[in-house]
C-alpha positions, 0 to 999 in steps of 0.5 A, spaced: 206 694 137 211 689 134 211 683 137 217 678 138 217 671 139 221 668 145 222 661 147 224 658 153 227 651 152 229 645 157 224 647 163 224 642 168 218 638 169 216 641 176 217 648 174 212 647 168 207 644 173 208 650 178 207 655 172 201 651 169 198 651 176 199 658 177 196 659 171 189 655 173 189 659 179 189 666 175 184 663 170 189 664 165 192 660 159 200 658 160 202 663 155 197 668 159 200 667 165 208 667 163 206 674 159 203 677 166 210 674 170 214 677 164 210 684 164 210 684 172 218 682 172 220 688 167 216 694 171 220 698 175 217 701 181 216 708 182 217 712 188 209 713 188 208 705 187 213 704 193 209 709 197 202 706 195 205 699 197 207 702 204 201 705 205 197 699 203 201 694 207 201 699 213 208 701 214 210 705 220 217 706 221 223 708 216 226 701 218 220 698 215 220 702 209 228 701 208 226 694 208 221 694 203 225 698 198 231 693 199 227 687 198 224 691 191 231 692 189 233 685 190 227 682 187 229 686 180 237 683 181 234 676 181 
């Protein structure tokens, strides 16, 4: 698989520190943590993913399911 080098400039120091702390929490390098964040952010949830998530967190009503779907969609627009 071909790879591409990406660069992020002018990262605020507090954000960089939070990312480093998050990487340490997950036992990853900063590079590894950034890759994990980008990978997760770029994935689209399938209906099966949403159903599994709803089951895992115990959603019981259509209103709760609608909130979950809206939150998932809103997260992709950020």
